[in-house]
N, C-alpha and C positions, 0 to 999 in steps of 0.2 A: 279067135282068141278073145276071151272076156277079161279086159283090163279093169283093174280096180280104179275107181274114180271117187272124187268128192265134189259136191256142188260148190261152186265159187260165186255164182251170181246168176243173173238172168238178163235177157234183152227182150224188149217188147216191140213187136212190129205190127203196124196197122195195115191190114189187107183191105184195100178199097174194092168193094164188091159192086157189080152192076146193079142198077136200081131195081131190076126185076127180081133180084135175089136177096137184096138187103133185108135182114131180119127174118128171112124165110128159109134158111138152110136147116136140113134135118141134122140130127146128131151125127149120123154117118157122114154127111157132107162136111160138117165142121171138122170131124176127125181127119177127113181126106185133106182139107185145106191145111190143117195143122201139120200133117205129115209132109205136104209139099214144102211148107216153110222150113221145116226141120231138115229135110233132104237137101234143099237148096243151100241152106246155111252150112251144113256139114260138108257139102261138096266144095264150097268156097274155102272152108277151113283146110280141107285136104289139099288144096292147091296153093296154100300159103305157108309161111314160115311157122305157123301154129300147128301144122300137121304133126301128130304124135304127142302133142302137149295138151290140147284141149279137144273136147268133143261135145256134141249137143246131147242133152238129156231129155227129160219129159217136156211135154208141151201142155199148155192150157190156153183157154181163150174165153173171151167175153165179147158181147156185141157193142158196137160203136163203130160201124162197119164191121169188121171182125178183127179184134185185137188179139194177136197170138203172142204168148210169152213162151220163150224157150229157155230151158235151164242150160247154163254153161258149166261143164264139168272139166276138172283138170285130172289128167291121168296121173296116178300117184307117183309113178317113176319120174315124172317131170315136175313134181311139186316144188322142189327147191328152185329150179329154174323159173317156174311160174312166179313164185313170191319175189325172187330177185328181180325179175324183169316185168313185174306187174304193170307199171304204167304203159310200157310198150305193148304188152299183151292186151290190156284193156282197150287202148286206142285202136289196135288192129281188129279186135272183135267188133267194135263199134263201126269201124270203116267197112268191114265185111257186111254187116247188117245194112248200112247205108248204101252199099253197092248193089243191093238187090233192088234194081229199078223196076223190074217186071217179074211177075210170078205167073207162069202158065198153069192154068187150071182147066180141067174138063169136068163140067158140072151139068147134069141133066142133058147129056148128049151134045152139049155145045162147048166150044173152046173159048176161053177168055184169056187175055193177057192184061193183067191188072197192074197198075202202079202201086207201089207200097211206100209207106213212110215210117221211119223209125220214130217211136214216141220220144218225147223230150226226156223221159226218165233214163234214157241211154242204157247204161250198164248198172244194174242194181247189184251191189256186192254183198255177199253174205257177211254177217257180223264177225264170225270166227276168222274169216280171211282178213278183215280189217285188223283184227287183233294180231294175227300172225305177221302181217306186214309191219305193224307198229313195233313188235318185238324184234324183228330182223333189223329194222332201222336203228333201234336202240343198241343192239349188239354191235352194229357197225361203227358206232361212235367211239 
């Protein structure tokens, strides 16, 4: 089933690479690492109270080890619940990202189990979501 979603923000995760691979990954290998981060994050969402409310969207990355940013999408049928429970949802998404202590990667025939660190930017919220939350809070007054 293809659920309708909107982007609500993003979380950036720093993937620490072994020295022999740092700044030397091919585009295909970078895509592989992005998909590993995305799958691990989605797996953890699916095991939490966030299941059915949010999911992972597109990924992008840049070097500095390998900085992977994943879009966080809210499923439209859960939009009101998301906006109403935003602080709890935001904190849970950040906790899930911080929970990813090790990411198992298989690159160039070798397996790696790398530590990962969530960047200080935590959860970058989309401007439209900020506005929706503000309006909901004003309506509750």
